[in-house]
ZADO-1210 file (C-alpha; in nm, 4 decimals, padded with zeros to 6 digits):
<atoms>
<atom x="-02.2236" y="-18.0005" z="-10.8428" code="MET" pos="1"/>
<atom x="-02.4339" y="-18.0517" z="-10.5323" code="ALA" pos="2"/>
<atom x="-02.1209" y="-18.1381" z="-10.3390" code="GLN" pos="3"/>
<atom x="-01.9499" y="-17.8183" z="-10.4572" code="THR" pos="4"/>
<atom x="-02.2509" y="-17.6126" z="-10.3558" code="GLN" pos="5"/>
<atom x="-02.2445" y="-17.7733" z="-10.0114" code="SER" pos="6"/>
<atom x="-01.8791" y="-17.6770" z="-09.9650" code="TYR" pos="7"/>
<atom x="-01.9546" y="-17.3207" z="-10.0761" code="GLU" pos="8"/>
<atom x="-02.2459" y="-17.2950" z="-09.8342" code="GLN" pos="9"/>
<atom x="-02.0362" y="-17.4311" z="-09.5481" code="SER" pos="10"/>
<atom x="-01.7561" y="-17.1858" z="-09.6217" code="TYR" pos="11"/>
<atom x="-01.9984" y="-16.8938" z="-09.6387" code="ALA" pos="12"/>
<atom x="-02.1525" y="-16.9958" z="-09.3056" code="THR" pos="13"/>
<atom x="-01.8123" y="-17.0298" z="-09.1372" code="ALA" pos="14"/>
<atom x="-01.6879" y="-16.7013" z="-09.2784" code="ALA" pos="15"/>
<atom x="-02.0031" y="-16.5289" z="-09.1667" code="GLY" pos="16"/>
<atom x="-01.9544" y="-16.6702" z="-08.8180" code="GLY" pos="17"/>
<atom x="-01.5980" y="-16.5380" z="-08.7993" code="VAL" pos="18"/>
<atom x="-01.7110" y="-16.1939" z="-08.9137" code="ARG" pos="19"/>
<atom x="-01.9881" y="-16.2025" z="-08.6561" code="LEU" pos="20"/>
<atom x="-01.7461" y="-16.2909" z="-08.3732" code="LEU" pos="21"/>
<atom x="-01.5081" y="-16.0173" z="-08.4864" code="ASP" pos="22"/>
<atom x="-01.7902" y="-15.7669" z="-08.4787" code="ALA" pos="23"/>
<atom x="-01.9172" y="-15.8490" z="-08.1297" code="ILE" pos="24"/>
<atom x="-01.6462" y="-15.6615" z="-07.9286" code="PRO" pos="25"/>
<atom x="-01.6802" y="-15.3553" z="-08.1516" code="ALA" pos="26"/>
<atom x="-02.0589" y="-15.3547" z="-08.1239" code="GLN" pos="27"/>
<atom x="-02.0593" y="-15.3981" z="-07.7481" code="ARG" pos="28"/>
<atom x="-01.7524" y="-15.1868" z="-07.6790" code="GLY" pos="29"/>
<atom x="-01.5843" y="-15.4819" z="-07.5080" code="ALA" pos="30"/>
<atom x="-01.2076" y="-15.4852" z="-07.4537" code="THR" pos="31"/>
<atom x="-00.9660" y="-15.7372" z="-07.3123" code="LEU" pos="32"/>
<atom x="-00.8754" y="-15.6851" z="-06.9446" code="PRO" pos="33"/>
<atom x="-00.5430" y="-15.5060" z="-06.9029" code="ALA" pos="34"/>
<atom x="-00.4059" y="-15.8037" z="-06.7094" code="SER" pos="35"/>
<atom x="-00.4666" y="-16.0247" z="-07.0170" code="LEU" pos="36"/>
<atom x="-00.3546" y="-15.7711" z="-07.2757" code="ALA" pos="37"/>
<atom x="-00.0245" y="-15.6928" z="-07.0963" code="THR" pos="38"/>
<atom x="00.2555" y="-15.9520" z="-07.1276" code="PRO" pos="39"/>
<atom x="00.3663" y="-16.1170" z="-06.8036" code="TRP" pos="40"/>
<atom x="00.7156" y="-15.9721" z="-06.8287" code="TRP" pos="41"/>
<atom x="00.5762" y="-15.6196" z="-06.8213" code="ARG" pos="42"/>
<atom x="00.4095" y="-15.7003" z="-06.4882" code="HIS" pos="43"/>
<atom x="00.7416" y="-15.8401" z="-06.3624" code="ALA" pos="44"/>
<atom x="00.9290" y="-15.5271" z="-06.4677" code="LEU" pos="45"/>
<atom x="00.6904" y="-15.3118" z="-06.2632" code="ARG" pos="46"/>
<atom x="00.8340" y="-15.4745" z="-05.9528" code="LEU" pos="47"/>
<atom x="01.1705" y="-15.3121" z="-06.0259" code="LEU" pos="48"/>
<atom x="01.2596" y="-14.9405" z="-06.0304" code="PRO" pos="49"/>
<atom x="01.2799" y="-14.7476" z="-06.3567" code="THR" pos="50"/>
<atom x="01.4157" y="-14.3984" z="-06.4297" code="PRO" pos="51"/>
<atom x="01.0758" y="-14.2656" z="-06.5359" code="LYS" pos="52"/>
<atom x="00.8340" y="-14.4608" z="-06.3202" code="GLY" pos="53"/>
<atom x="01.0263" y="-14.4550" z="-05.9906" code="THR" pos="54"/>
<atom x="01.3071" y="-14.1968" z="-06.0192" code="PRO" pos="55"/>
<atom x="01.3833" y="-14.1773" z="-05.6459" code="PHE" pos="56"/>
<atom x="01.4219" y="-14.5520" z="-05.5985" code="THR" pos="57"/>
<atom x="01.6123" y="-14.5914" z="-05.9263" code="PHE" pos="58"/>
<atom x="01.8600" y="-14.3130" z="-05.8513" code="GLY" pos="59"/>
<atom x="01.9048" y="-14.4180" z="-05.4894" code="TYR" pos="60"/>
<atom x="01.9633" y="-14.7789" z="-05.5974" code="ALA" pos="61"/>
<atom x="02.2415" y="-14.6687" z="-05.8328" code="LEU" pos="62"/>
<atom x="02.4109" y="-14.4812" z="-05.5470" code="VAL" pos="63"/>
<atom x="02.3847" y="-14.7835" z="-05.3173" code="LEU" pos="64"/>
<atom x="02.5235" y="-15.0143" z="-05.5836" code="ILE" pos="65"/>
<atom x="02.8200" y="-14.7790" z="-05.6283" code="GLY" pos="66"/>
<atom x="02.8980" y="-14.7509" z="-05.2563" code="THR" pos="67"/>
<atom x="02.8506" y="-15.1254" z="-05.2035" code="SER" pos="68"/>
<atom x="03.0914" y="-15.2118" z="-05.4846" code="LEU" pos="69"/>
<atom x="03.3440" y="-14.9652" z="-05.3478" code="TYR" pos="70"/>
<atom x="03.3053" y="-15.1095" z="-04.9982" code="ALA" pos="71"/>
<atom x="03.3786" y="-15.4548" z="-05.1381" code="GLN" pos="72"/>
<atom x="03.6619" y="-15.3770" z="-05.3790" code="TYR" pos="73"/>
<atom x="03.8035" y="-15.0439" z="-05.2588" code="GLY" pos="74"/>
<atom x="04.1032" y="-14.9847" z="-05.0363" code="ASP" pos="75"/>
<atom x="04.0132" y="-15.1373" z="-04.6964" code="PRO" pos="76"/>
<atom x="04.1608" y="-14.8530" z="-04.4916" code="ASP" pos="77"/>
<atom x="03.9760" y="-14.5902" z="-04.6962" code="THR" pos="78"/>
<atom x="03.6508" y="-14.7855" z="-04.6754" code="VAL" pos="79"/>
<atom x="03.6860" y="-14.8207" z="-04.2992" code="ASP" pos="80"/>
<atom x="03.7522" y="-14.4473" z="-04.2660" code="SER" pos="81"/>
<atom x="03.4458" y="-14.3617" z="-04.4766" code="LEU" pos="82"/>
<atom x="03.2192" y="-14.5944" z="-04.2814" code="LEU" pos="83"/>
<atom x="03.3365" y="-14.4597" z="-03.9475" code="ARG" pos="84"/>
<atom x="03.2949" y="-14.1056" z="-04.0747" code="GLY" pos="85"/>
<atom x="02.9368" y="-14.1893" z="-04.1771" code="SER" pos="86"/>
<atom x="02.8470" y="-14.3597" z="-03.8503" code="SER" pos="87"/>
<atom x="02.5461" y="-14.2197" z="-03.6658" code="THR" pos="88"/>
<atom x="02.6979" y="-14.2788" z="-03.3228" code="ASP" pos="89"/>
<atom x="02.6410" y="-14.0324" z="-03.0431" code="VAL" pos="90"/>
<atom x="02.9737" y="-13.8536" z="-03.0914" code="ALA" pos="91"/>
<atom x="02.9055" y="-13.7837" z="-03.4597" code="HIS" pos="92"/>
<atom x="02.5426" y="-13.6910" z="-03.3997" code="LEU" pos="93"/>
<atom x="02.6588" y="-13.4240" z="-03.1565" code="VAL" pos="94"/>
<atom x="02.9349" y="-13.2820" z="-03.3781" code="SER" pos="95"/>
<atom x="02.7907" y="-13.3195" z="-03.7309" code="SER" pos="96"/>
<atom x="02.4347" y="-13.4557" z="-03.7215" code="PRO" pos="97"/>
<atom x="02.3218" y="-13.3665" z="-04.0742" code="LEU" pos="98"/>
<atom x="02.6379" y="-13.5021" z="-04.2349" code="THR" pos="99"/>
<atom x="02.6245" y="-13.8423" z="-04.0684" code="VAL" pos="100"/>
<atom x="02.2473" y="-13.8812" z="-04.1013" code="LEU" pos="101"/>
<atom x="02.2865" y="-13.8352" z="-04.4747" code="LEU" pos="102"/>
<atom x="02.6133" y="-14.0261" z="-04.5059" code="GLY" pos="103"/>
<atom x="02.4963" y="-14.3295" z="-04.3108" code="SER" pos="104"/>
<atom x="02.2072" y="-14.3773" z="-04.5553" code="ALA" pos="105"/>
<atom x="02.4494" y="-14.4161" z="-04.8471" code="LEU" pos="106"/>
<atom x="02.5673" y="-14.7607" z="-04.7374" code="TRP" pos="107"/>
<atom x="02.4098" y="-15.1047" z="-04.7077" code="ILE" pos="108"/>
<atom x="02.5255" y="-15.2993" z="-04.4041" code="ALA" pos="109"/>
<atom x="02.6342" y="-15.6312" z="-04.5515" code="GLY" pos="110"/>
<atom x="02.6622" y="-15.4986" z="-04.9064" code="GLY" pos="111"/>
<atom x="02.4683" y="-15.6146" z="-05.2110" code="LEU" pos="112"/>
<atom x="02.4322" y="-15.9677" z="-05.0727" code="THR" pos="113"/>
<atom x="02.2378" y="-15.8396" z="-04.7730" code="SER" pos="114"/>
<atom x="01.8622" y="-15.9112" z="-04.7604" code="PRO" pos="115"/>
<atom x="01.8171" y="-15.5368" z="-04.7137" code="PHE" pos="116"/>
<atom x="01.9480" y="-15.4756" z="-05.0672" code="ALA" pos="117"/>
<atom x="01.6850" y="-15.6911" z="-05.2350" code="LEU" pos="118"/>
<atom x="01.4079" y="-15.5716" z="-05.0040" code="ALA" pos="119"/>
<atom x="01.5007" y="-15.2111" z="-05.0825" code="PHE" pos="120"/>
<atom x="01.4295" y="-15.2574" z="-05.4544" code="LEU" pos="121"/>
<atom x="01.0886" y="-15.4189" z="-05.4145" code="PHE" pos="122"/>
<atom x="00.9594" y="-15.2213" z="-05.1149" code="VAL" pos="123"/>
<atom x="01.0556" y="-14.8726" z="-05.2292" code="LEU" pos="124"/>
<atom x="00.9514" y="-14.9418" z="-05.5884" code="THR" pos="125"/>
<atom x="00.6065" y="-15.0534" z="-05.4732" code="ALA" pos="126"/>
<atom x="00.5726" y="-14.7583" z="-05.2370" code="LEU" pos="127"/>
<atom x="00.6887" y="-14.5011" z="-05.4927" code="GLU" pos="128"/>
<atom x="00.4469" y="-14.6305" z="-05.7568" code="ARG" pos="129"/>
<atom x="00.1670" y="-14.5624" z="-05.5100" code="ARG" pos="130"/>
<atom x="00.2613" y="-14.2306" z="-05.3479" code="VAL" pos="131"/>
<atom x="00.5263" y="-14.0753" z="-05.5731" code="GLY" pos="132"/>
<atom x="00.8970" y="-13.9982" z="-05.5429" code="ALA" pos="133"/>
<atom x="00.9086" y="-13.7106" z="-05.2926" code="TRP" pos="134"/>
<atom x="00.6622" y="-13.8721" z="-05.0545" code="ARG" pos="135"/>
<atom x="00.8557" y="-14.1993" z="-05.0631" code="THR" pos="136"/>
<atom x="01.1750" y="-14.0094" z="-04.9868" code="ALA" pos="137"/>
<atom x="01.0001" y="-13.8330" z="-04.6971" code="ALA" pos="138"/>
<atom x="00.8754" y="-14.1595" z="-04.5433" code="LEU" pos="139"/>
<atom x="01.2167" y="-14.3198" z="-04.5796" code="PHE" pos="140"/>
<atom x="01.3922" y="-14.0198" z="-04.4239" code="ALA" pos="141"/>
<atom x="01.1407" y="-14.0052" z="-04.1390" code="LEU" pos="142"/>
<atom x="01.2110" y="-14.3627" z="-04.0378" code="GLY" pos="143"/>
<atom x="01.5858" y="-14.3254" z="-04.0815" code="HIS" pos="144"/>
<atom x="01.6165" y="-14.0081" z="-03.8743" code="VAL" pos="145"/>
<atom x="01.3639" y="-14.0747" z="-03.5972" code="VAL" pos="146"/>
<atom x="01.4691" y="-14.4366" z="-03.5337" code="ALA" pos="147"/>
<atom x="01.8365" y="-14.3357" z="-03.5325" code="THR" pos="148"/>
<atom x="01.7834" y="-14.0585" z="-03.2773" code="LEU" pos="149"/>
<atom x="01.5523" y="-14.2738" z="-03.0665" code="ALA" pos="150"/>
<atom x="01.8185" y="-14.5426" z="-03.0321" code="THR" pos="151"/>
<atom x="02.1292" y="-14.3258" z="-02.9986" code="GLU" pos="152"/>
<atom x="02.0044" y="-14.0558" z="-02.7607" code="VAL" pos="153"/>
<atom x="01.9419" y="-14.3095" z="-02.4788" code="PRO" pos="154"/>
<atom x="02.2986" y="-14.4338" z="-02.5293" code="VAL" pos="155"/>
<atom x="02.4344" y="-14.0841" z="-02.4747" code="GLY" pos="156"/>
<atom x="02.2206" y="-14.0365" z="-02.1642" code="LEU" pos="157"/>
<atom x="02.3318" y="-14.3725" z="-02.0274" code="SER" pos="158"/>
<atom x="02.6975" y="-14.2768" z="-02.0739" code="VAL" pos="159"/>
<atom x="02.6400" y="-13.9481" z="-01.8932" code="VAL" pos="160"/>
<atom x="02.4673" y="-14.1341" z="-01.6106" code="ALA" pos="161"/>
<atom x="02.7552" y="-14.3785" z="-01.5860" code="GLY" pos="162"/>
<atom x="02.5582" y="-14.6865" z="-01.6937" code="HIS" pos="163"/>
<atom x="02.7580" y="-14.7369" z="-02.0149" code="LEU" pos="164"/>
<atom x="03.1294" y="-14.6885" z="-02.0931" code="PRO" pos="165"/>
<atom x="03.2471" y="-14.3889" z="-02.2966" code="ALA" pos="166"/>
<atom x="03.3337" y="-14.6214" z="-02.5842" code="SER" pos="167"/>
<atom x="02.9575" y="-14.6572" z="-02.6506" code="SER" pos="168"/>
<atom x="02.9618" y="-14.3030" z="-02.7870" code="LEU" pos="169"/>
<atom x="03.1592" y="-14.4305" z="-03.0885" code="HIS" pos="170"/>
<atom x="02.9516" y="-14.7351" z="-03.1807" code="ARG" pos="171"/>
<atom x="02.9682" y="-14.8050" z="-03.5565" code="LEU" pos="172"/>
<atom x="02.6182" y="-14.7560" z="-03.6956" code="ASP" pos="173"/>
<atom x="02.5231" y="-14.7044" z="-04.0613" code="TYR" pos="174"/>
<atom x="02.2897" y="-14.8400" z="-04.3273" code="GLY" pos="175"/>
<atom x="01.9446" y="-14.8135" z="-04.4843" code="ILE" pos="176"/>
<atom x="01.7590" y="-15.0573" z="-04.2598" code="SER" pos="177"/>
<atom x="01.5655" y="-14.8018" z="-04.0514" code="PHE" pos="178"/>
<atom x="01.4392" y="-14.6143" z="-04.3560" code="GLY" pos="179"/>
<atom x="01.3571" y="-14.9425" z="-04.5267" code="LEU" pos="180"/>
<atom x="01.1557" y="-15.0712" z="-04.2303" code="MET" pos="181"/>
<atom x="00.9572" y="-14.7466" z="-04.2117" code="ALA" pos="182"/>
<atom x="00.8865" y="-14.7696" z="-04.5863" code="SER" pos="183"/>
<atom x="00.7750" y="-15.1298" z="-04.5466" code="LEU" pos="184"/>
<atom x="00.5439" y="-15.0345" z="-04.2616" code="GLY" pos="185"/>
<atom x="00.3911" y="-14.7556" z="-04.4703" code="ALA" pos="186"/>
<atom x="00.3520" y="-14.9829" z="-04.7738" code="LEU" pos="187"/>
<atom x="00.1688" y="-15.2439" z="-04.5665" code="ALA" pos="188"/>
<atom x="-00.1090" y="-14.9944" z="-04.5022" code="GLY" pos="189"/>
<atom x="-00.1646" y="-14.9589" z="-04.8775" code="LEU" pos="190"/>
<atom x="-00.2021" y="-15.3327" z="-04.9409" code="LEU" pos="191"/>
<atom x="-00.5153" y="-15.5442" z="-04.9293" code="ARG" pos="192"/>
<atom x="-00.6047" y="-15.6772" z="-04.5816" code="PRO" pos="193"/>
<atom x="-00.4760" y="-16.0308" z="-04.6381" code="LEU" pos="194"/>
<atom x="-00.1446" y="-15.9153" z="-04.7860" code="ALA" pos="195"/>
<atom x="-00.1097" y="-15.6485" z="-04.5161" code="ARG" pos="196"/>
<atom x="-00.1576" y="-15.9025" z="-04.2378" code="THR" pos="197"/>
<atom x="00.0887" y="-16.1457" z="-04.3944" code="ALA" pos="198"/>
<atom x="00.3592" y="-15.8813" z="-04.4421" code="VAL" pos="199"/>
<atom x="00.3286" y="-15.7409" z="-04.0907" code="LEU" pos="200"/>
<atom x="00.3184" y="-16.0887" z="-03.9347" code="ALA" pos="201"/>
<atom x="00.6334" y="-16.2066" z="-04.1128" code="VAL" pos="202"/>
<atom x="00.8312" y="-15.8871" z="-04.0512" code="VAL" pos="203"/>
<atom x="00.7235" y="-15.8616" z="-03.6870" code="SER" pos="204"/>
<atom x="00.8256" y="-16.2228" z="-03.6278" code="LEU" pos="205"/>
<atom x="01.1694" y="-16.1573" z="-03.7768" code="MET" pos="206"/>
<atom x="01.2183" y="-15.8448" z="-03.5654" code="VAL" pos="207"/>
<atom x="01.1106" y="-16.0224" z="-03.2466" code="LEU" pos="208"/>
<atom x="01.3467" y="-16.3115" z="-03.3179" code="GLN" pos="209"/>
<atom x="01.6328" y="-16.0655" z="-03.3537" code="ASP" pos="210"/>
<atom x="01.5380" y="-15.8985" z="-03.0270" code="LEU" pos="211"/>
<atom x="01.5320" y="-16.2318" z="-02.8461" code="LEU" pos="212"/>
<atom x="01.8709" y="-16.3238" z="-02.9922" code="ALA" pos="213"/>
<atom x="02.0049" y="-15.9983" z="-02.8376" code="PHE" pos="214"/>
<atom x="02.2957" y="-15.9822" z="-03.0821" code="SER" pos="215"/>
<atom x="02.2494" y="-15.6113" z="-03.1657" code="ASP" pos="216"/>
<atom x="01.9695" y="-15.4808" z="-02.9417" code="PRO" pos="217"/>
<atom x="02.0011" y="-15.1136" z="-03.0402" code="LEU" pos="218"/>
<atom x="01.9592" y="-15.1850" z="-03.4108" code="SER" pos="219"/>
<atom x="01.6850" y="-15.4386" z="-03.3449" code="ASP" pos="220"/>
<atom x="01.4843" y="-15.1960" z="-03.1328" code="TRP" pos="221"/>
<atom x="01.5418" y="-14.9365" z="-03.4028" code="GLY" pos="222"/>
<atom x="01.3960" y="-15.1730" z="-03.6646" code="HIS" pos="223"/>
<atom x="01.0851" y="-15.2255" z="-03.4551" code="LEU" pos="224"/>
<atom x="01.0452" y="-14.8531" z="-03.3949" code="LEU" pos="225"/>
<atom x="01.0946" y="-14.7741" z="-03.7643" code="ALA" pos="226"/>
<atom x="00.8289" y="-15.0297" z="-03.8574" code="LEU" pos="227"/>
<atom x="00.5874" y="-14.8676" z="-03.6116" code="LEU" pos="228"/>
<atom x="00.6667" y="-14.5260" z="-03.7609" code="ILE" pos="229"/>
<atom x="00.5631" y="-14.6608" z="-04.0986" code="GLY" pos="230"/>
<atom x="00.2433" y="-14.8051" z="-03.9555" code="VAL" pos="231"/>
<atom x="00.1652" y="-14.4733" z="-03.7874" code="ALA" pos="232"/>
<atom x="00.1916" y="-14.3037" z="-04.1273" code="SER" pos="233"/>
<atom x="-00.0969" y="-14.5056" z="-04.2788" code="TRP" pos="234"/>
<atom x="-00.3549" y="-14.2205" z="-04.2721" code="PRO" pos="235"/>
<atom x="-00.1087" y="-13.9846" z="-04.4386" code="LEU" pos="236"/>
<atom x="00.0126" y="-14.2434" z="-04.6912" code="ALA" pos="237"/>
<atom x="-00.3448" y="-14.3298" z="-04.7890" code="ARG" pos="238"/>
<atom x="-00.4248" y="-13.9641" z="-04.8538" code="ARG" pos="239"/>
<atom x="-00.1088" y="-13.9386" z="-05.0597" code="TRP" pos="240"/>
<atom x="-00.2206" y="-14.2304" z="-05.2770" code="VAL" pos="241"/>
<atom x="-00.5320" y="-14.0402" z="-05.3798" code="GLY" pos="242"/>
<atom x="-00.3421" y="-13.7162" z="-05.4369" code="ALA" pos="243"/>
<atom x="-00.0695" y="-13.8866" z="-05.6393" code="TYR" pos="244"/>
<atom x="-00.3232" y="-14.0764" z="-05.8496" code="GLY" pos="245"/>
<atom x="-00.5043" y="-13.7526" z="-05.9342" code="SER" pos="246"/>
<atom x="-00.1788" y="-13.5735" z="-06.0213" code="ALA" pos="247"/>
<atom x="-00.0552" y="-13.8606" z="-06.2374" code="ALA" pos="248"/>
<atom x="-00.3852" y="-13.9009" z="-06.4237" code="ALA" pos="249"/>
</atoms>
């Protein structure tokens, strides 16, 4: 009998302890941190674009996937004609600037296996989650347009001055790299100091290596300029973060 009573007392004590522990968060208003309450795969999914969370990046990515697949599996002559028609060379910029500035941004140089394709998903997703869709599109377009003009206009002037052959006016030039570099530069300004320094150091080293290799100097200088355009947008991008957070709240 005494042994049974001891078991009953022990059970009552343990049960009371469980009820007490269950009551502590409710009494103190404590909650689990969001990082602990959210499964790891939800954090991983936030790195990728979604139709609702990042509509600009998601829609743009679908377009780029479509054009990249067509460039790989479509009729070679048709693909070559489309790429040349989308080229932002001097001749096209003079005759149809808006058409080629838009068209050139619909292709990925190197296709879906290019490092630019993977970087596009992560960089623009991260930027859009911070500043919103339209502002991300504006930063991307700013880098794409300004870096393109800054690299192609000197080519045209050099041809007029006789320093370059007339064939330079028809240089094949297309892709998302300038807009991507500007977006990356803008995103760096929204990161914590250590991450910002690491990102800028790695990207700057890659750009400088390309410049020293001198394989495609116009594009390489354009990448550096686009990155600097993104860096110059830090004050604006940081204001946009606050405005977007207030609007989304």
